[in-house]
Structures are given as structure tokens and as C-alpha cells.
PQR file of N, CA, C, O and H, with PARSE charges and radii, in Angstrom:
ATOM      1  N   MET A   1     121.258 -59.147-136.781 -0.4000 1.5000
ATOM      2  CA  MET A   1     121.828 -57.852-137.103 -0.0000 2.0000
ATOM      3  C   MET A   1     120.716 -56.809-137.057  0.5500 1.7000
ATOM      4  O   MET A   1     119.641 -57.014-137.620 -0.5500 1.4000
ATOM      5  N   VAL A   2     120.970 -55.730-136.408 -0.4000 1.5000
ATOM      6  CA  VAL A   2     119.980 -54.670-136.263 -0.0000 2.0000
ATOM      7  C   VAL A   2     120.024 -53.779-137.497  0.5500 1.7000
ATOM      8  O   VAL A   2     121.095 -53.379-137.953 -0.5500 1.4000
ATOM      9  H   VAL A   2     121.843 -55.563-135.950  0.4000 1.0000
ATOM     10  N   ASN A   3     118.875 -53.483-138.015 -0.4000 1.5000
ATOM     11  CA  ASN A   3     118.760 -52.642-139.196 -0.0000 2.0000
ATOM     12  C   ASN A   3     118.929 -51.181-138.782  0.5500 1.7000
ATOM     13  O   ASN A   3     118.270 -50.727-137.846 -0.5500 1.4000
ATOM     14  H   ASN A   3     118.005 -53.807-137.645  0.4000 1.0000
ATOM     15  N   ILE A   4     119.793 -50.448-139.460 -0.4000 1.5000
ATOM     16  CA  ILE A   4     120.073 -49.058-139.097 -0.0000 2.0000
ATOM     17  C   ILE A   4     118.834 -48.177-139.287  0.5500 1.7000
ATOM     18  O   ILE A   4     118.673 -47.177-138.587 -0.5500 1.4000
ATOM     19  H   ILE A   4     120.328 -50.817-140.221  0.4000 1.0000
ATOM     20  N   GLU A   5     117.967 -48.540-140.223 -0.4000 1.5000
ATOM     21  CA  GLU A   5     116.744 -47.766-140.427 -0.0000 2.0000
ATOM     22  C   GLU A   5     115.844 -47.841-139.200  0.5500 1.7000
ATOM     23  O   GLU A   5     115.203 -46.854-138.838 -0.5500 1.4000
ATOM     24  H   GLU A   5     118.098 -49.352-140.792  0.4000 1.0000
ATOM     25  N   VAL A   6     115.793 -48.997-138.562 -0.4000 1.5000
ATOM     26  CA  VAL A   6     114.990 -49.160-137.349 -0.0000 2.0000
ATOM     27  C   VAL A   6     115.565 -48.305-136.226  0.5500 1.7000
ATOM     28  O   VAL A   6     114.823 -47.659-135.486 -0.5500 1.4000
ATOM     29  H   VAL A   6     116.314 -49.799-138.855  0.4000 1.0000
ATOM     30  N   ILE A   7     116.887 -48.304-136.105 -0.4000 1.5000
ATOM     31  CA  ILE A   7     117.537 -47.501-135.068 -0.0000 2.0000
ATOM     32  C   ILE A   7     117.232 -46.028-135.274  0.5500 1.7000
ATOM     33  O   ILE A   7     116.876 -45.325-134.328 -0.5500 1.4000
ATOM     34  H   ILE A   7     117.489 -48.829-136.706  0.4000 1.0000
ATOM     35  N   ILE A   8     117.368 -45.562-136.499 -0.4000 1.5000
ATOM     36  CA  ILE A   8     117.110 -44.151-136.787 -0.0000 2.0000
ATOM     37  C   ILE A   8     115.646 -43.804-136.528  0.5500 1.7000
ATOM     38  O   ILE A   8     115.346 -42.733-136.000 -0.5500 1.4000
ATOM     39  H   ILE A   8     117.657 -46.133-137.267  0.4000 1.0000
ATOM     40  N   HIS A   9     114.738 -44.701-136.896 -0.4000 1.5000
ATOM     41  CA  HIS A   9     113.310 -44.450-136.652 -0.0000 2.0000
ATOM     42  C   HIS A   9     113.019 -44.330-135.156  0.5500 1.7000
ATOM     43  O   HIS A   9     112.290 -43.433-134.732 -0.5500 1.4000
ATOM     44  H   HIS A   9     114.981 -45.571-137.325  0.4000 1.0000
ATOM     45  N   VAL A  10     113.584 -45.226-134.367 -0.4000 1.5000
ATOM     46  CA  VAL A  10     113.374 -45.176-132.917 -0.0000 2.0000
ATOM     47  C   VAL A  10     113.951 -43.888-132.343  0.5500 1.7000
ATOM     48  O   VAL A  10     113.314 -43.221-131.528 -0.5500 1.4000
ATOM     49  H   VAL A  10     114.176 -45.955-134.712  0.4000 1.0000
ATOM     50  N   LEU A  11     115.159 -43.546-132.773 -0.4000 1.5000
ATOM     51  CA  LEU A  11     115.765 -42.307-132.290 -0.0000 2.0000
ATOM     52  C   LEU A  11     114.941 -41.090-132.705  0.5500 1.7000
ATOM     53  O   LEU A  11     114.786 -40.139-131.939 -0.5500 1.4000
ATOM     54  H   LEU A  11     115.676 -44.088-133.435  0.4000 1.0000
ATOM     55  N   TRP A  12     114.421 -41.137-133.916 -0.4000 1.5000
ATOM     56  CA  TRP A  12     113.577 -40.039-134.380 -0.0000 2.0000
ATOM     57  C   TRP A  12     112.365 -39.876-133.483  0.5500 1.7000
ATOM     58  O   TRP A  12     112.038 -38.756-133.089 -0.5500 1.4000
ATOM     59  H   TRP A  12     114.547 -41.910-134.538  0.4000 1.0000
ATOM     60  N   CYS A  13     111.701 -40.954-133.157 -0.4000 1.5000
ATOM     61  CA  CYS A  13     110.506 -40.893-132.309 -0.0000 2.0000
ATOM     62  C   CYS A  13     110.820 -40.323-130.925  0.5500 1.7000
ATOM     63  O   CYS A  13     110.014 -39.595-130.345 -0.5500 1.4000
ATOM     64  H   CYS A  13     111.966 -41.863-133.478  0.4000 1.0000
ATOM     65  N   VAL A  14     111.989 -40.660-130.410 -0.4000 1.5000
ATOM     66  CA  VAL A  14     112.361 -40.205-129.073 -0.0000 2.0000
ATOM     67  C   VAL A  14     112.787 -38.741-129.086  0.5500 1.7000
ATOM     68  O   VAL A  14     112.392 -37.964-128.216 -0.5500 1.4000
ATOM     69  H   VAL A  14     112.644 -41.251-130.881  0.4000 1.0000
ATOM     70  N   PHE A  15     113.586 -38.374-130.068 -0.4000 1.5000
ATOM     71  CA  PHE A  15     114.208 -37.056-130.028 -0.0000 2.0000
ATOM     72  C   PHE A  15     113.463 -35.948-130.761  0.5500 1.7000
ATOM     73  O   PHE A  15     113.637 -34.775-130.430 -0.5500 1.4000
ATOM     74  H   PHE A  15     113.906 -39.005-130.775  0.4000 1.0000
ATOM     75  N   VAL A  16     112.653 -36.281-131.728 -0.4000 1.5000
ATOM     76  CA  VAL A  16     112.052 -35.231-132.544 -0.0000 2.0000
ATOM     77  C   VAL A  16     111.169 -34.304-131.724  0.5500 1.7000
ATOM     78  O   VAL A  16     111.107 -33.104-131.991 -0.5500 1.4000
ATOM     79  H   VAL A  16     112.512 -37.234-131.997  0.4000 1.0000
ATOM     80  N   THR A  17     110.499 -34.845-130.748 -0.4000 1.5000
ATOM     81  CA  THR A  17     109.620 -34.001-129.959 -0.0000 2.0000
ATOM     82  C   THR A  17     110.389 -33.154-128.952  0.5500 1.7000
ATOM     83  O   THR A  17     109.963 -32.051-128.609 -0.5500 1.4000
ATOM     84  H   THR A  17     110.549 -35.820-130.531  0.4000 1.0000
ATOM     85  N   SER A  18     111.521 -33.668-128.479 -0.4000 1.5000
ATOM     86  CA  SER A  18     112.247 -32.930-127.451 -0.0000 2.0000
ATOM     87  C   SER A  18     113.343 -32.036-128.015  0.5500 1.7000
ATOM     88  O   SER A  18     113.482 -30.881-127.613 -0.5500 1.4000
ATOM     89  H   SER A  18     111.868 -34.564-128.758  0.4000 1.0000
ATOM     90  N   ASN A  19     114.116 -32.577-128.944 -0.4000 1.5000
ATOM     91  CA  ASN A  19     115.235 -31.783-129.435 -0.0000 2.0000
ATOM     92  C   ASN A  19     115.695 -32.317-130.781  0.5500 1.7000
ATOM     93  O   ASN A  19     116.445 -33.291-130.843 -0.5500 1.4000
ATOM     94  H   ASN A  19     114.004 -33.515-129.270  0.4000 1.0000
ATOM     95  N   SER A  20     115.256 -31.695-131.835 -0.4000 1.5000
ATOM     96  CA  SER A  20     115.606 -32.175-133.169 -0.0000 2.0000
ATOM     97  C   SER A  20     117.085 -31.972-133.482  0.5500 1.7000
ATOM     98  O   SER A  20     117.645 -32.708-134.294 -0.5500 1.4000
ATOM     99  H   SER A  20     114.646 -30.904-131.784  0.4000 1.0000
ATOM    100  N   LEU A  21     117.722 -30.996-132.858 -0.4000 1.5000
ATOM    101  CA  LEU A  21     119.148 -30.778-133.093 -0.0000 2.0000
ATOM    102  C   LEU A  21     119.971 -31.972-132.610  0.5500 1.7000
ATOM    103  O   LEU A  21     120.926 -32.377-133.274 -0.5500 1.4000
ATOM    104  H   LEU A  21     117.267 -30.399-132.198  0.4000 1.0000
ATOM    105  N   VAL A  22     119.615 -32.524-131.484 -0.4000 1.5000
ATOM    106  CA  VAL A  22     120.310 -33.706-130.967 -0.0000 2.0000
ATOM    107  C   VAL A  22     120.160 -34.857-131.953  0.5500 1.7000
ATOM    108  O   VAL A  22     121.126 -35.570-132.229 -0.5500 1.4000
ATOM    109  H   VAL A  22     118.840 -32.195-130.944  0.4000 1.0000
ATOM    110  N   PHE A  23     118.953 -35.043-132.487 -0.4000 1.5000
ATOM    111  CA  PHE A  23     118.718 -36.107-133.457 -0.0000 2.0000
ATOM    112  C   PHE A  23     119.573 -35.899-134.703  0.5500 1.7000
ATOM    113  O   PHE A  23     120.187 -36.844-135.198 -0.5500 1.4000
ATOM    114  H   PHE A  23     118.169 -34.464-132.263  0.4000 1.0000
ATOM    115  N   LEU A  24     119.618 -34.685-135.205 -0.4000 1.5000
ATOM    116  CA  LEU A  24     120.407 -34.413-136.405 -0.0000 2.0000
ATOM    117  C   LEU A  24     121.885 -34.680-136.169  0.5500 1.7000
ATOM    118  O   LEU A  24     122.553 -35.245-137.035 -0.5500 1.4000
ATOM    119  H   LEU A  24     119.119 -33.917-134.803  0.4000 1.0000
ATOM    120  N   GLN A  25     122.407 -34.287-135.018 -0.4000 1.5000
ATOM    121  CA  GLN A  25     123.804 -34.547-134.706 -0.0000 2.0000
ATOM    122  C   GLN A  25     124.080 -36.041-134.579  0.5500 1.7000
ATOM    123  O   GLN A  25     125.102 -36.538-135.050 -0.5500 1.4000
ATOM    124  H   GLN A  25     121.864 -33.828-134.314  0.4000 1.0000
ATOM    125  N   LEU A  26     123.163 -36.742-133.942 -0.4000 1.5000
ATOM    126  CA  LEU A  26     123.336 -38.177-133.750 -0.0000 2.0000
ATOM    127  C   LEU A  26     123.303 -38.925-135.077  0.5500 1.7000
ATOM    128  O   LEU A  26     124.145 -39.789-135.320 -0.5500 1.4000
ATOM    129  H   LEU A  26     122.332 -36.338-133.559  0.4000 1.0000
ATOM    130  N   THR A  27     122.351 -38.605-135.927 -0.4000 1.5000
ATOM    131  CA  THR A  27     122.286 -39.281-137.227 -0.0000 2.0000
ATOM    132  C   THR A  27     123.487 -38.931-138.086  0.5500 1.7000
ATOM    133  O   THR A  27     123.975 -39.769-138.845 -0.5500 1.4000
ATOM    134  H   THR A  27     121.667 -37.903-135.729  0.4000 1.0000
ATOM    135  N   HIS A  28     123.965 -37.704-137.975 -0.4000 1.5000
ATOM    136  CA  HIS A  28     125.172 -37.305-138.703 -0.0000 2.0000
ATOM    137  C   HIS A  28     126.364 -38.134-138.225  0.5500 1.7000
ATOM    138  O   HIS A  28     127.166 -38.591-139.040 -0.5500 1.4000
ATOM    139  H   HIS A  28     123.569 -37.023-137.359  0.4000 1.0000
ATOM    140  N   ASN A  29     126.485 -38.329-136.922 -0.4000 1.5000
ATOM    141  CA  ASN A  29     127.585 -39.124-136.379 -0.0000 2.0000
ATOM    142  C   ASN A  29     127.487 -40.587-136.805  0.5500 1.7000
ATOM    143  O   ASN A  29     128.503 -41.223-137.086 -0.5500 1.4000
ATOM    144  H   ASN A  29     125.834 -37.958-136.260  0.4000 1.0000
ATOM    145  N   ILE A  30     126.269 -41.118-136.854 -0.4000 1.5000
ATOM    146  CA  ILE A  30     126.085 -42.498-137.314 -0.0000 2.0000
ATOM    147  C   ILE A  30     126.498 -42.616-138.776  0.5500 1.7000
ATOM    148  O   ILE A  30     127.192 -43.558-139.157 -0.5500 1.4000
ATOM    149  H   ILE A  30     125.444 -40.601-136.626  0.4000 1.0000
ATOM    150  N   PHE A  31     126.070 -41.657-139.593 -0.4000 1.5000
ATOM    151  CA  PHE A  31     126.433 -41.684-141.012 -0.0000 2.0000
ATOM    152  C   PHE A  31     127.940 -41.594-141.181  0.5500 1.7000
ATOM    153  O   PHE A  31     128.515 -42.331-141.982 -0.5500 1.4000
ATOM    154  H   PHE A  31     125.506 -40.892-139.284  0.4000 1.0000
ATOM    155  N   ASP A  32     128.590 -40.702-140.439 -0.4000 1.5000
ATOM    156  CA  ASP A  32     130.047 -40.575-140.520 -0.0000 2.0000
ATOM    157  C   ASP A  32     130.749 -41.870-140.126  0.5500 1.7000
ATOM    158  O   ASP A  32     131.734 -42.260-140.753 -0.5500 1.4000
ATOM    159  H   ASP A  32     128.123 -40.103-139.789  0.4000 1.0000
ATOM    160  N   PHE A  33     130.244 -42.535-139.090 -0.4000 1.5000
ATOM    161  CA  PHE A  33     130.830 -43.796-138.652 -0.0000 2.0000
ATOM    162  C   PHE A  33     130.720 -44.861-139.744  0.5500 1.7000
ATOM    163  O   PHE A  33     131.695 -45.548-140.049 -0.5500 1.4000
ATOM    164  H   PHE A  33     129.444 -42.218-138.581  0.4000 1.0000
ATOM    165  N   VAL A  34     129.534 -44.993-140.328 -0.4000 1.5000
ATOM    166  CA  VAL A  34     129.324 -45.994-141.373 -0.0000 2.0000
ATOM    167  C   VAL A  34     130.170 -45.676-142.598  0.5500 1.7000
ATOM    168  O   VAL A  34     130.758 -46.575-143.199 -0.5500 1.4000
ATOM    169  H   VAL A  34     128.742 -44.435-140.080  0.4000 1.0000
ATOM    170  N   LEU A  35     130.235 -44.416-142.965 -0.4000 1.5000
ATOM    171  CA  LEU A  35     131.053 -44.011-144.113 -0.0000 2.0000
ATOM    172  C   LEU A  35     132.532 -44.305-143.866  0.5500 1.7000
ATOM    173  O   LEU A  35     133.222 -44.804-144.755 -0.5500 1.4000
ATOM    174  H   LEU A  35     129.758 -43.685-142.476  0.4000 1.0000
ATOM    175  N   ASN A  36     133.012 -44.004-142.684 -0.4000 1.5000
ATOM    176  CA  ASN A  36     134.404 -44.270-142.345 -0.0000 2.0000
ATOM    177  C   ASN A  36     134.702 -45.777-142.370  0.5500 1.7000
ATOM    178  O   ASN A  36     135.737 -46.209-142.877 -0.5500 1.4000
ATOM    179  H   ASN A  36     132.452 -43.599-141.961  0.4000 1.0000
ATOM    180  N   LEU A  37     133.789 -46.552-141.823 -0.4000 1.5000
ATOM    181  CA  LEU A  37     133.939 -48.004-141.829 -0.0000 2.0000
ATOM    182  C   LEU A  37     133.989 -48.531-143.258  0.5500 1.7000
ATOM    183  O   LEU A  37     134.844 -49.354-143.588 -0.5500 1.4000
ATOM    184  H   LEU A  37     132.948 -46.201-141.411  0.4000 1.0000
ATOM    185  N   TRP A  38     133.088 -48.066-144.097 -0.4000 1.5000
ATOM    186  CA  TRP A  38     133.042 -48.507-145.488 -0.0000 2.0000
ATOM    187  C   TRP A  38     134.313 -48.089-146.237  0.5500 1.7000
ATOM    188  O   TRP A  38     134.875 -48.881-146.994 -0.5500 1.4000
ATOM    189  H   TRP A  38     132.394 -47.397-143.829  0.4000 1.0000
ATOM    190  N   ASN A  39     134.758 -46.864-146.030 -0.4000 1.5000
ATOM    191  CA  ASN A  39     135.983 -46.394-146.696 -0.0000 2.0000
ATOM    192  C   ASN A  39     137.189 -47.234-146.299  0.5500 1.7000
ATOM    193  O   ASN A  39     138.014 -47.575-147.146 -0.5500 1.4000
ATOM    194  H   ASN A  39     134.301 -46.221-145.415  0.4000 1.0000
ATOM    195  N   ASN A  40     137.298 -47.568-145.019 -0.4000 1.5000
ATOM    196  CA  ASN A  40     138.417 -48.401-144.563 -0.0000 2.0000
ATOM    197  C   ASN A  40     138.356 -49.794-145.182  0.5500 1.7000
ATOM    198  O   ASN A  40     139.383 -50.343-145.582 -0.5500 1.4000
ATOM    199  H   ASN A  40     136.628 -47.291-144.330  0.4000 1.0000
ATOM    200  N   GLN A  41     137.169 -50.360-145.262 -0.4000 1.5000
ATOM    201  CA  GLN A  41     137.028 -51.686-145.853 -0.0000 2.0000
ATOM    202  C   GLN A  41     137.357 -51.666-147.346  0.5500 1.7000
ATOM    203  O   GLN A  41     138.003 -52.585-147.851 -0.5500 1.4000
ATOM    204  H   GLN A  41     136.335 -49.915-144.937  0.4000 1.0000
ATOM    205  N   MET A  42     136.923 -50.641-148.040 -0.4000 1.5000
ATOM    206  CA  MET A  42     137.223 -50.551-149.467 -0.0000 2.0000
ATOM    207  C   MET A  42     138.712 -50.292-149.704  0.5500 1.7000
ATOM    208  O   MET A  42     139.275 -50.762-150.693 -0.5500 1.4000
ATOM    209  H   MET A  42     136.398 -49.895-147.629  0.4000 1.0000
ATOM    210  N   SER A  43     139.337 -49.557-148.815 -0.4000 1.5000
ATOM    211  CA  SER A  43     140.774 -49.328-148.918 -0.0000 2.0000
ATOM    212  C   SER A  43     141.547 -50.636-148.732  0.5500 1.7000
ATOM    213  O   SER A  43     142.489 -50.922-149.471 -0.5500 1.4000
ATOM    214  H   SER A  43     138.880 -49.175-148.012  0.4000 1.0000
ATOM    215  N   ARG A  44     141.137 -51.419-147.743 -0.4000 1.5000
ATOM    216  CA  ARG A  44     141.774 -52.728-147.532 -0.0000 2.0000
ATOM    217  C   ARG A  44     141.494 -53.662-148.710  0.5500 1.7000
ATOM    218  O   ARG A  44     142.363 -54.436-149.112 -0.5500 1.4000
ATOM    219  H   ARG A  44     140.371 -51.186-147.143  0.4000 1.0000
ATOM    220  N   PHE A  45     140.284 -53.588-149.261 -0.4000 1.5000
ATOM    221  CA  PHE A  45     139.949 -54.376-150.454 -0.0000 2.0000
ATOM    222  C   PHE A  45     140.920 -54.051-151.576  0.5500 1.7000
ATOM    223  O   PHE A  45     141.456 -54.951-152.222 -0.5500 1.4000
ATOM    224  H   PHE A  45     139.578 -52.959-148.935  0.4000 1.0000
ATOM    225  N   ASP A  46     141.145 -52.764-151.806 -0.4000 1.5000
ATOM    226  CA  ASP A  46     142.061 -52.325-152.857 -0.0000 2.0000
ATOM    227  C   ASP A  46     143.488 -52.824-152.591  0.5500 1.7000
ATOM    228  O   ASP A  46     144.168 -53.272-153.515 -0.5500 1.4000
ATOM    229  H   ASP A  46     140.709 -52.033-151.281  0.4000 1.0000
ATOM    230  N   GLU A  47     143.939 -52.751-151.345 -0.4000 1.5000
ATOM    231  CA  GLU A  47     145.272 -53.243-150.992 -0.0000 2.0000
ATOM    232  C   GLU A  47     145.399 -54.741-151.274  0.5500 1.7000
ATOM    233  O   GLU A  47     146.375 -55.185-151.878 -0.5500 1.4000
ATOM    234  H   GLU A  47     143.386 -52.387-150.594  0.4000 1.0000
ATOM    235  N   TYR A  48     144.416 -55.506-150.838 -0.4000 1.5000
ATOM    236  CA  TYR A  48     144.454 -56.956-151.066 -0.0000 2.0000
ATOM    237  C   TYR A  48     144.409 -57.286-152.550  0.5500 1.7000
ATOM    238  O   TYR A  48     145.089 -58.204-153.009 -0.5500 1.4000
ATOM    239  H   TYR A  48     143.623 -55.146-150.347  0.4000 1.0000
ATOM    240  N   LEU A  49     143.616 -56.543-153.292 -0.4000 1.5000
ATOM    241  CA  LEU A  49     143.510 -56.786-154.727 -0.0000 2.0000
ATOM    242  C   LEU A  49     144.835 -56.488-155.419  0.5500 1.7000
ATOM    243  O   LEU A  49     145.253 -57.226-156.311 -0.5500 1.4000
ATOM    244  H   LEU A  49     143.064 -55.797-152.919  0.4000 1.0000
ATOM    245  N   THR A  50     145.488 -55.418-155.012 -0.4000 1.5000
ATOM    246  CA  THR A  50     146.785 -55.050-155.575 -0.0000 2.0000
ATOM    247  C   THR A  50     147.839 -56.118-155.283  0.5500 1.7000
ATOM    248  O   THR A  50     148.718 -56.375-156.105 -0.5500 1.4000
ATOM    249  H   THR A  50     145.148 -54.818-154.287  0.4000 1.0000
ATOM    250  N   GLN A  51     147.742 -56.736-154.105 -0.4000 1.5000
ATOM    251  CA  GLN A  51     148.700 -57.765-153.707 -0.0000 2.0000
ATOM    252  C   GLN A  51     148.281 -59.157-154.179  0.5500 1.7000
ATOM    253  O   GLN A  51     148.913 -60.148-153.815 -0.5500 1.4000
ATOM    254  H   GLN A  51     147.028 -56.528-153.437  0.4000 1.0000
ATOM    255  N   SER A  52     147.239 -59.236-154.973 -0.4000 1.5000
ATOM    256  CA  SER A  52     146.704 -60.496-155.500 -0.0000 2.0000
ATOM    257  C   SER A  52     146.273 -61.467-154.406  0.5500 1.7000
ATOM    258  O   SER A  52     146.344 -62.683-154.589 -0.5500 1.4000
ATOM    259  H   SER A  52     146.726 -58.430-155.269  0.4000 1.0000
ATOM    260  N   GLU A  53     145.827 -60.936-153.274 -0.4000 1.5000
ATOM    261  CA  GLU A  53     145.261 -61.762-152.208 -0.0000 2.0000
ATOM    262  C   GLU A  53     143.746 -61.767-152.400  0.5500 1.7000
ATOM    263  O   GLU A  53     143.003 -61.061-151.719 -0.5500 1.4000
ATOM    264  H   GLU A  53     145.769 -59.949-153.125  0.4000 1.0000
ATOM    265  N   LEU A  54     143.323 -62.590-153.352 -0.4000 1.5000
ATOM    266  CA  LEU A  54     141.933 -62.535-153.799 -0.0000 2.0000
ATOM    267  C   LEU A  54     140.942 -62.993-152.738  0.5500 1.7000
ATOM    268  O   LEU A  54     139.833 -62.465-152.667 -0.5500 1.4000
ATOM    269  H   LEU A  54     143.927 -63.164-153.905  0.4000 1.0000
ATOM    270  N   GLN A  55     141.320 -63.964-151.914 -0.4000 1.5000
ATOM    271  CA  GLN A  55     140.392 -64.433-150.883 -0.0000 2.0000
ATOM    272  C   GLN A  55     140.134 -63.320-149.864  0.5500 1.7000
ATOM    273  O   GLN A  55     138.989 -63.085-149.476 -0.5500 1.4000
ATOM    274  H   GLN A  55     142.221 -64.393-151.972  0.4000 1.0000
ATOM    275  N   ASN A  56     141.195 -62.638-149.433 -0.4000 1.5000
ATOM    276  CA  ASN A  56     141.035 -61.525-148.492 -0.0000 2.0000
ATOM    277  C   ASN A  56     140.300 -60.350-149.145  0.5500 1.7000
ATOM    278  O   ASN A  56     139.496 -59.679-148.499 -0.5500 1.4000
ATOM    279  H   ASN A  56     142.124 -62.829-149.748  0.4000 1.0000
ATOM    280  N   ALA A  57     140.580 -60.108-150.423 -0.4000 1.5000
ATOM    281  CA  ALA A  57     139.903 -59.020-151.139 -0.0000 2.0000
ATOM    282  C   ALA A  57     138.405 -59.295-151.202  0.5500 1.7000
ATOM    283  O   ALA A  57     137.594 -58.393-150.991 -0.5500 1.4000
ATOM    284  H   ALA A  57     141.234 -60.653-150.948  0.4000 1.0000
ATOM    285  N   HIS A  58     138.043 -60.531-151.490 -0.4000 1.5000
ATOM    286  CA  HIS A  58     136.635 -60.902-151.556 -0.0000 2.0000
ATOM    287  C   HIS A  58     135.958 -60.721-150.194  0.5500 1.7000
ATOM    288  O   HIS A  58     134.827 -60.243-150.114 -0.5500 1.4000
ATOM    289  H   HIS A  58     138.702 -61.264-151.661  0.4000 1.0000
ATOM    290  N   MET A  59     136.660 -61.104-149.133 -0.4000 1.5000
ATOM    291  CA  MET A  59     136.115 -60.956-147.789 -0.0000 2.0000
ATOM    292  C   MET A  59     135.860 -59.475-147.463  0.5500 1.7000
ATOM    293  O   MET A  59     134.811 -59.132-146.918 -0.5500 1.4000
ATOM    294  H   MET A  59     137.579 -61.492-149.198  0.4000 1.0000
ATOM    295  N   MET A  60     136.810 -58.609-147.795 -0.4000 1.5000
ATOM    296  CA  MET A  60     136.633 -57.178-147.504 -0.0000 2.0000
ATOM    297  C   MET A  60     135.511 -56.578-148.348  0.5500 1.7000
ATOM    298  O   MET A  60     134.792 -55.692-147.885 -0.5500 1.4000
ATOM    299  H   MET A  60     137.662 -58.887-148.239  0.4000 1.0000
ATOM    300  N   LEU A  61     135.359 -57.049-149.567 -0.4000 1.5000
ATOM    301  CA  LEU A  61     134.265 -56.565-150.405 -0.0000 2.0000
ATOM    302  C   LEU A  61     132.919 -56.984-149.816  0.5500 1.7000
ATOM    303  O   LEU A  61     131.962 -56.209-149.841 -0.5500 1.4000
ATOM    304  H   LEU A  61     135.942 -57.769-149.944  0.4000 1.0000
ATOM    305  N   GLU A  62     132.843 -58.194-149.291 -0.4000 1.5000
ATOM    306  CA  GLU A  62     131.615 -58.643-148.634 -0.0000 2.0000
ATOM    307  C   GLU A  62     131.325 -57.801-147.386  0.5500 1.7000
ATOM    308  O   GLU A  62     130.179 -57.425-147.135 -0.5500 1.4000
ATOM    309  H   GLU A  62     133.620 -58.823-149.271  0.4000 1.0000
ATOM    310  N   TYR A  63     132.369 -57.512-146.610 -0.4000 1.5000
ATOM    311  CA  TYR A  63     132.186 -56.668-145.429 -0.0000 2.0000
ATOM    312  C   TYR A  63     131.666 -55.284-145.809  0.5500 1.7000
ATOM    313  O   TYR A  63     130.761 -54.754-145.165 -0.5500 1.4000
ATOM    314  H   TYR A  63     133.299 -57.817-146.814  0.4000 1.0000
ATOM    315  N   ALA A  64     132.242 -54.712-146.849 -0.4000 1.5000
ATOM    316  CA  ALA A  64     131.809 -53.381-147.296 -0.0000 2.0000
ATOM    317  C   ALA A  64     130.356 -53.415-147.748  0.5500 1.7000
ATOM    318  O   ALA A  64     129.587 -52.495-147.468 -0.5500 1.4000
ATOM    319  H   ALA A  64     132.978 -55.143-147.371  0.4000 1.0000
ATOM    320  N   HIS A  65     129.990 -54.474-148.442 -0.4000 1.5000
ATOM    321  CA  HIS A  65     128.600 -54.620-148.886 -0.0000 2.0000
ATOM    322  C   HIS A  65     127.659 -54.737-147.692  0.5500 1.7000
ATOM    323  O   HIS A  65     126.606 -54.101-147.663 -0.5500 1.4000
ATOM    324  H   HIS A  65     130.614 -55.221-148.670  0.4000 1.0000
ATOM    325  N   LEU A  66     128.038 -55.547-146.712 -0.4000 1.5000
ATOM    326  CA  LEU A  66     127.197 -55.712-145.522 -0.0000 2.0000
ATOM    327  C   LEU A  66     127.097 -54.417-144.715  0.5500 1.7000
ATOM    328  O   LEU A  66     126.062 -54.139-144.109 -0.5500 1.4000
ATOM    329  H   LEU A  66     128.894 -56.064-146.737  0.4000 1.0000
ATOM    330  N   THR A  67     128.159 -53.636-144.708 -0.4000 1.5000
ATOM    331  CA  THR A  67     128.133 -52.354-143.996 -0.0000 2.0000
ATOM    332  C   THR A  67     127.056 -51.440-144.588  0.5500 1.7000
ATOM    333  O   THR A  67     126.296 -50.811-143.851 -0.5500 1.4000
ATOM    334  H   THR A  67     129.000 -53.861-145.200  0.4000 1.0000
ATOM    335  N   LEU A  68     126.996 -51.373-145.892 -0.4000 1.5000
ATOM    336  CA  LEU A  68     126.002 -50.510-146.539 -0.0000 2.0000
ATOM    337  C   LEU A  68     124.608 -51.110-146.477  0.5500 1.7000
ATOM    338  O   LEU A  68     123.613 -50.387-146.444 -0.5500 1.4000
ATOM    339  H   LEU A  68     127.613 -51.884-146.491  0.4000 1.0000
ATOM    340  N   LYS A  69     124.541 -52.429-146.461 -0.4000 1.5000
ATOM    341  CA  LYS A  69     123.243 -53.098-146.431 -0.0000 2.0000
ATOM    342  C   LYS A  69     122.570 -52.976-145.069  0.5500 1.7000
ATOM    343  O   LYS A  69     121.347 -52.880-144.971 -0.5500 1.4000
ATOM    344  H   LYS A  69     125.349 -53.017-146.487  0.4000 1.0000
ATOM    345  N   GLY A  70     123.414 -52.982-143.988 -0.4000 1.5000
ATOM    346  CA  GLY A  70     122.932 -52.983-142.615 -0.0000 2.0000
ATOM    347  C   GLY A  70     121.892 -51.979-142.357  0.5500 1.7000
ATOM    348  O   GLY A  70     121.399 -51.875-141.233 -0.5500 1.4000
ATOM    349  H   GLY A  70     124.408 -53.060-144.068  0.4000 1.0000
TER
END
């Protein structure tokens, strides 16, 4: 699994000298993607928990944790 910090660092090195606006937009889009992914996983976690599907709820909670950890 690729660490998102490494990706951002590499992008920073490439873009900061040429165009910092592109870097800011790109990192903003990455953050929005991760946030959206996490929100969807937590929403599904809540649905599974409400329906007492504990195994699926646990799986979605693990996914959400891994999303933020990545």
C-alpha cells in the first residue's frame, strides 16, 4: 500500500518549483477523495450497525480506519 504522505511529498517536489497552484488543487482533490471515501464507509458502517449486521459493520469500520491510516 502506498503511503499518501509519500505521494504528496513527491508531488510537492515536482510541482512546487513550477506551479504551486496546481499542487494545491491536486492535494485538495486528493483530500476530498479520501474524505468522501471515509464518509461513505462510515455511513455504511452506521447502516450495518443499525441492522445488527455486526460482521459487515466491523469490516466497514476497518476499511474506514485503513482509509485514514493510508
